N, C-alpha and C positions, 0 to 999 in steps of 0.2 A: 505495502499500497507504500508507503514511503516513495518508492521508485515512482509512481504514480504522482505522486502529489509534486514531486519536482519536476517530472516532464510535462503537469501542468504550467507549473510554475515558469518552463522552461518557455514552451510554447504561449501560454497565455490563452489555452483552449476553454472555450468558451461551450461547452455543448451538453446535450443532455446527458449523454454516453460517454462520458473519459474514453482519454484515447488508452491505447495500449502498447506500452511503452516497455524494451526490452535493454540493460545494460551489456552492452555487449565488453567493453574496455574501457580502463582509465589507467594510464601508466604516467612515472613521471618522466620528465623528457630532461636527463642530463645535462645534456647540449646547449640546454635552454635555461640556466640557472631560474630556479621557481615556477617554473610554467609544467604545466601535466595535458596530457593526450587523453580524450575521450570521445568514445563512441558511442552511440548508442541506437537503435531503431523505435519508431512512432509512428503507430498506425493513428488516422483523422478517421473518425464518423461519419458519415455523411451528413454536410451541411456544419462542420463544423467549423469557428472562427476565435482569432487571437485576439488576447487583448494587442495594447504597443506596450510595449518591454524594449528592452537591451539586453547584448547579452557580455558585454566587456572582455570580448576573446573573440579572437579571430574562427567563423562556422563555416562551415563549408554542410551543403547539404544534395543530396543524390537521391530522384523520386526511382521510386522500385517500383509503387503499383499506384492506378490510378493519375489523376491532378493536383495538382494546388496552385494556389497564388499565393506570389510574396510580394513584399516590398520595402524598399528603406525607407526613412526622408529624406525629399532630394532625388530619387529614385524613382524607372518609370515602375508599374505593374507588370509584374509578370505570370503567365500561366505557364507551367513545366508542368509537360508529363513524363511518364517513364522515360531513365533516362538521361535526363536534361539534370542541371546541375544550379545550385546561386551560393552568392558568398556572401558575406556581412562581413567585416571589419570590426574592430573592437567601438567605435566609436560611433558605429553608424544606430539608429533607432529605426527598430523592426516597424513598422506600424500597419503591415497586412502580412498576414499569416494562416490561409484558410484552405479547407478543402474546398476546391474548388465544382463538385459535385453536389444535389442535393441528395444520391442516390446513391451512389458508391465511396466506398471505403476507399482513403490513402494513406500510403506509407512510404516513409522517406527512414534515409539513412542518416544520420546527421556526426558532424565530429566536428570536435572543439578544441581550438589549444588557447590556455587561459591558466590564470595565475593559481599556481596549487591549493588546492583547499576555497577557491570563490565559487560560488553560486553558479549555475551556468543560465541565470536570466535574473532579471532586477524590471522592476515595471517601470515606465518610463509614461513622459508627458508629450 
C-alpha cells in the first residue's frame, strides 16, 4: 500500500481506481555523489488524471501500453503511444499527466535520477 501511495504522489493521480505500481529497482549511483536511480512501472486506469507537481529529478518515461498525455510548464502537450518517450528535467513543473483514453488502461516505465532519499515528487502550483 505504501508503494501505491508513493506512486500516486509521484504522478499525482486523481482517479476512482488507484494506479497499479511496481517498484523495479533503486540503486545508489556512486559516480554521481549523493544520487540514486529509481525505476518503476505505473498502470493508469482509464481517464486517470494527475495534479500539478514536480520531481526535482531527471525523469525518463517510456510508454509500454495504451497512450498517455504529458506536458511540462511552457512545453507542448504531447500524446504518447507505445514505444514513445517523455523527459522532464529537475526544474520542470509537470502540468499534465493523464491516461489519454477514457476506456483503456495505460502502462509506462519510469526511470528517475534524483537526490538519494528524496521524494519522487512534490506538489507544485
